N, C-alpha and C positions, 0 to 999 in steps of 0.2 A: 147769305147763303152762310151753310153749314156742312162740317164734312160728315156722313152718319159711318157706320161701321159696315161692310161688305158684308155679303150673309152666307154664311154657313157653308154652301155650294161654293164659293168662291176658293180653287186652289193656292197653298200659300208659293207664293215668292217673291222674292227679297232682290237687292240689285246694291251692287257698288257701282257707283260712277264715278269714278277718279277723273279731274281732268291734267292732262299731259304736257303741266306748265314748270313741274318739279318732279323732284323725287316724291316716292312715299315713305310720307313721315309717319311718325308714332300715331298724331289725331285718327289720320286716314284710316290707317292700318285696326287700328281701333275698331273703326267703322266696317271695316271690311269685316272683322274679325265677331262683331254682334250680329250681323248679315248674315254671314255664313253659321256660325254657331245657333240660328233661332231656324234657319233653310234645314239644318242638319237635325235638328232636334224635333222637328216637327214632320220630317219626312218630306219638304218643301225642296225647291227649286233654288237657286244661288247663280247670280246670272251678273256678268261683269258687263260695262256698258264703259266705253271712252267717250267721256265727252269733250270733244277736239274742234269745239264750234270758234274756239280763240282762234285761228288761223295765224297771228302773226306771234300768238307769244307757245302754241302748240308745237311739242317735239319729236320727233321718232325715236331719237333715244330715253325720252324720258316714259316714251309709251313701254320700251325692252324693261326698262330700270324698274317699273312698276311689276309690270305680271315676274319680274325675278325676284323680287319683293316678296310680291304674294305669296310666289310658290316656294319660297325661303321661309316663309311664316307656316307653310303646309295645308294655304288654302284654294282649295279649287274649283270651278265655276261648271254647270251644267248645262248650257247651249253656248251656241253660237256658231259664227263662221265655219265649216270646216277645214283644219291647217293640216290636213294629211295624217288625219288619225287624232288628232284635239283638238279643242272647240278653243277657237282665236274668241277673244272680246268682239259686240259689237262698237261702231263709229259711229257718230252722231253728222261723223262730214260726208257719210256714202249714205247716209237716209236725209237728204234731201225735197229728195221730192215729196215722199210722206208729209212733213210741216207742211210745204207751200200747197198741197191739198186742203188740211188741217186749215190753213190761215186762209184759205177761200172761201170755207166754209163759213167761216167767219164775218167774213167780208159779206156776203150772202147775206147775211142773217143782220147788217148793219152792227156787227159786233167789233166790225174793229175798220179801220181806216187808214188810207195813206197820207202819212206825212212826209211835207216838202220841205220841213226848216232847216238848213243849212245849221251850223253852230250858232253864227250872228243870229239869227232868228231866232233859234232856240231860245238864248238868254230873253231878247227882243219880250218874248212868250212864257215868260217865265213870272206865275204870283209866287212871292215867297220860296222860291227857290225850287218850287214843282213847275210843269207844264202847263199848259193853262189850257191843253187842247183847243189849240185855235186852229187846225186842220182839221177836224173833226165837226168844226161849225161852216167850214166851206160850201160854196153853193155846189150844186152836183155839175151843174155847167164846168164851173171854173173848175172844180178837180178834173172834170174829165179833157179838159184840156191841158193842162200841167200832166198827164198821162199821155195823153197823144204827142205831145211835144218831147216827150221820153227825159221829163226831168226825170232824176234822182230822187228816190223814196223809201222811206224804211215803212212799215205797217205798226202799228198804236192797236192795240186795246183797250176799245172804252169800258174802262173801270164803273163798275157802280158808286154812285156818290151820294145817296142815300142806305141807310140801314145800318149794318155790320156783317161781316162778317166772323164767325163760330170755327173755332180750331179743338178740336177733341182729342189730345195729346194721350200716347199710351203711358207719357212718364209724369206728364206736369198735369193733365188734365183738362179742363176747359179754360181755354183762351178766346177773350174778344177782344176784334181790332174794327174801328169806325173806319168806315167805307169810305169817309170824305176825306180823309189823309193821303187816300193813294192815288196818284197822276197815271190818267191812260201812259202806259207803259209800251214799249217796244215788244214785240213778239218778231219780227221778219225784219232784218238790218238791210243799211242801202242796199248791202255785198251781196243782196240774198240768201244769208247765214241765219240761222233762227236764233235770237237770243238765250240764255241760260234756260231763262223763267218760259218759256213756250217749249222748246224741245225736251226740257226735263216730264214736262206735263203730257204731251204727245207720245213719248218713248214710253213710260209709265202705263200709260190707258195701252199703247199698241203688243208693250210685254206683260201686258197683265199683270202687274206688278200688286202682289194685294197691299202688301206693307213697305211703304218707307220709312227708315230705319235710318235715321242719320245726324251729323251735329246739331249742335242749337246753332249755331251762327246762321240757319237757315231758318229758324222761325221767321226773319222777317221778309224774307220771298214766299210762305206758306200763304197768306192771305190771299196773294196773287194765283198762285197755284192752283186754291179752292175757286179761285174767280174764274180762270177757264177752266173748271172741270165742270163746271154749272154750265157754263154757255157754251161746252162745247157737249154734252149733255154725258161725260164720261161718267163711269163709277168711281166714286172719291175711296181710295187705298185708308189704313191706318196709321197714322202717323206716330214715331215717340223719334224725341229730339236728346241727343244726349248728351251727357254735360260737359262742358269744356275741360279742357287739360293743363294743367297750369303747372309753370316752375317750382321751385323749391323756394323762391321769393314769391309767389302768390299771385304771380304776372303771368300774362299766356306764355305757353310752352313755345320758344324759340330758339333760334341758332343760337344763341347767346349764352342759352343752356348749356349748351354742350350736344352733344352726336341727339340728333331727332329722327334721320332716317334711318330707315334700318338695315340700310347698306352701313349704314359708319356703325351699327352694331353687330354685326356680323362681322367687321371686321376688328371687332375687340375683344371677338370669342366670344359672343351670348347665344346661347343653341338659341334653337328656331322655338322650342319645346317649352323654353323657360321666355321669353318677350312672349308668346302665346298665354301661357302663363299669367303673366305680369299683365298682360294689355288688357284679358280679362276681368280682370282686380278695379281697375279703373274707373270706378262705375258701378260695377254688380259687385254680390257678395253674393254667398250661399247661406252659411249662417252667420256672419260678423267674427267666422273663427278660424273655419279650414280654409289655408291658402296656398298648398301645393295639389294643382290638377292636370292628369294628365289629359290630352286633346278629349278622348274618352271620356272621361270625366267631366270636361266642360259641356259635351255637346250632353251628355245625362240629365245634366243638372242644372244649365242655361233657363232661364228666361225673363223675359220683358219684364214681367213684374217688380223685378227683384233688383232689377238697373232702377239707381239713385238720381234727384235732380241736382243734386250741389257739387260744383266744380270739384274737380280729382287733382292732387298733386304727384307728377313726376319724383318717383325715387328710385336714383338710380344703383344704389346700394342694394334698396332692397330687388334690385331686376337681377344684378347681378349675384345676389344671393339665392334669388332663383332657378336662378342659370345654373349654377353650383350646386344644386338639392335635383337637377334634373340631370344635371354631368355625372354623377355619383351614382347614378343607377343606369348610366350607358355601358352598353355589350365593349368590353374592353377593346374586341375589334371594333367596333367605330371608334374608340377613342384616338386609337395608333393612327385611324386613316386620317380622322379630322384633326390631331393633332400634326403629319406630316403633309397636310394641304396648307395649315396656317402659318408652319416655321416656310413652308418654299416661298406663301405669298409676301413671308416676311422679307426673302431676297435672299436664305440662305439654299447655298447650292447644296445638294442634296443627289445620293444615286436613286437610281428610282425605288419605290416603297418594296417590294420584293423582295430586294439586297441589303433594307434596314429595317426591314417590319421585327423582324425577332429582336435587332438592339433597342430600337424605337418600344417594343411592348414590353422590355424589362426598364427600360427608364420612364416608364408611362407608371409600372407597376413600382418601382423608385419613389416618384414624387407624391405616389400617394396618395389621401385628402387633403393635399397642399393645393393639385392639382384640380381647379375647380371650374375653367373652359380652358377652351384652345389654345388660347391665348398664353395662359399661364405657363405653356408647354417652354415658352421663349423667355419669360420673365424669370423663371428656376431654372433656367441654365442649361434646355434644352442641347443648344448649341455648342456647348462644351465638347459633347460628344461625336461630334463632325466635325470638327476644326482639329488643324496638328499641332495649335496652341491657340488660348482664350484671347479674348479680348481682358486685360488687365487694368484695374482700376486702380489708377495712382494712388489715391488716399490708403488702400486697400493695403497695398504694397509696400508702404510708408510705413505701416503699422505695423505690420508682422513680417518683413523680408530683410532683414537688419542681415551684416555680415555676418552673427553667429547662426542665425536662422538657417542661411543659404549654407555653412557647412554641414551645421545637423542635418538637412535636408538631402544633402550627397549621401553621408552617412545612412541615412536612410535608405537610397536608391542601392546603394551595396548588399545592406540587410536584404533589401526586396528582390533584388536580383535570382539572388540562390532561394528563394521560397518553392518550393516542391509545390504548393497549391497555393493560384491568385485567389483566393476566395475570402468576401467580408470578414468572417471569424479570422483566418490565417492572420489577414492582415492587421485585424488591430493586434490581436496577440503580439505580432513580431514588433509593432511600431510602440505598445505599452514594456516590450522588456527591452527595448533599446534607449528610450525614453528613462527606465530607471539603474542600466546600466552607465548613463551617462550624469547620472544624477538632474534629472529630469524630471519634473513631471510632465503626464502626456500631453496637457497642452501647449507646452511650450515646441510639440511636433504639430499637433493638428492643428495649430491658428495656422501657420505658415504653408503648412501640407495643402489645407482650402485654397489656398490664395493662390497657389502655384500651381494646383492644379484647374481651377474656377476662375481665379482671377479678383475673387469675391470674398468680402468677409463668410458668406451666408450661403449654403450648399444643402440639399437633402442628406441624405444619409452617406457620411462620406466616406468610409469605407464599400459600403454598396456602390458609390458613385467609383470608388477607383477599381472595381470587380467587373465595374461595366467597360470604363473603360480600356480595360485590357493593362496587362505586364509591360509591354512595349510601349507604351504611347504613355504610360504613369513614369516609367524611369525616365523616360527621353525628356519628358516635360522639366521634370527634377533635375534630369544633368545636365538640359543645355541654359537651365534658366533662362528662357525666354524675356520676363518682366524687366531684365535689366538692360533692354532696348528704349 
C-alpha cells in the first residue's frame, strides 16, 4: 500500500495531539508550533486533541499544564467542545464509541480478529519477538466459544505479510517498509480502550486532518497507520516527520540537559515571543541568515519545504539571546508588569502594582539593556529597592567595607543629608567633592557605597540607583551600617 496526496479540494486541517503523561516539552512545543504556523499560513484549521488512552499514566494536571504551555507560547486552536466561550480540546477517552464502531468494521471484513492470549501465551506465540498471529488462525467455532464464555480479549489488526508499504514524506521523500516485518498489532486493548496506532488513524480521518506533522520518532508507527487507512478505506493525509532535537552533547534532548518544559523556561524569564522564535529555527530556516522573527513574520514566511531532515541542537544561549532581542522591543509598560510578576513569583513581598509602578518603571529604565529578561530584574538587584536593607554578600563586605570605609560613608551621609536636590548629577558631584577634600580618589567612596546600598560588588548606575532609593533610605543604610550584623 502507499499513501497518496490528498486532492486539492481537501481543506487544510492540522492537529497537535499530545499525551497528558508529562509536561509540554521542547519537542512537543515545536511540533505544535509548526502545525499552528502551517495552518495560519494557509488559512487552514489547527485542532488540539488530547490522546489520553493510556488511562494509568494520563493526568488532569498534565492536561492543564499542556494547555497553559500552549497559551503561554501564543498558540490558539480553532475548534473543539465549547467550554463557555472558548474551545476545549478533544479527548480520545470521550470517543470510545467511534473507535469501537470502526473496529467492528474491520472485524466484519476479517481485517481484525479477537486475541485471547494472556501474557504467558503471548510469550509462547512469539516468533523472533513478534506475535505469530496464533489467534488469527483459530477455527470460527473455537473463537465463538471463547467469546460466549466471556474470555478477556483484545482486537488485533491483520497486517499484510506480503509486499511493501510506501510512505511519501514531505520532508524525507519516499520511504519503503517491507510488510513481512510487521506483526498483527492490537487496535483495541482488553480494557476496551483503543491503542495509539488505531485511535490516531480513526481520529485523523474523523477530523479530516489533511497534514500529519509530527516528530520523526513516529516514523516507525506510520506504516501501521497506512495499513489501517487502506483497510478502512480512508483518504490518506500528507505526512511530514520533523527532525529530532538534540542536546549540546548530540544526544536526544532530555532533563539532563537542563530545562526542557515550557514552564521551566517561563520561570527563567524567557519570553514566549523569544521561545516561539527559537523553536521555529530548530529545523526550519527562511534563508539561512535571518534569525529574528515576530509571530506574524513567522506565519508569513513558514513553509514545510524549508524544514530540514537533519537533527537540530538545542542551544540555551541562543534562546536567551533571541529572548533578549524580543525583550528590547517590548513596550515599557509590559516590561514593568512582567518584572513585577516575576519578582512576586520569586517570593519578594511587594505592595500592589499601582503603588510601585512608577518606581519600578524607573528601575527598569535604570537597568536599560542590561535587562534582557524578567528574571534579570531580580539578578540585577531590583529587590534592593523594596527592602529595608539588602542581603549583604560577605565577600563584598570583607573587600570593600573596612573600618576606614565605614567612617568615610558616615561622612558621605552627613554631606548628603544637606543636599537640596537628591538627583543623580548632584549626588555624583557631591561625592567627588567630598573625596577630593578627604584626599581620596572617587573610587574609594564609590566601591564601599555600592556594597553598603546593594550588598553587591556590581550594580547598575550607582547614582541613578541612589536617586531612585531616595534620600531617606540611602542615609539610613549608610548610618545604620546593617552589614556589620
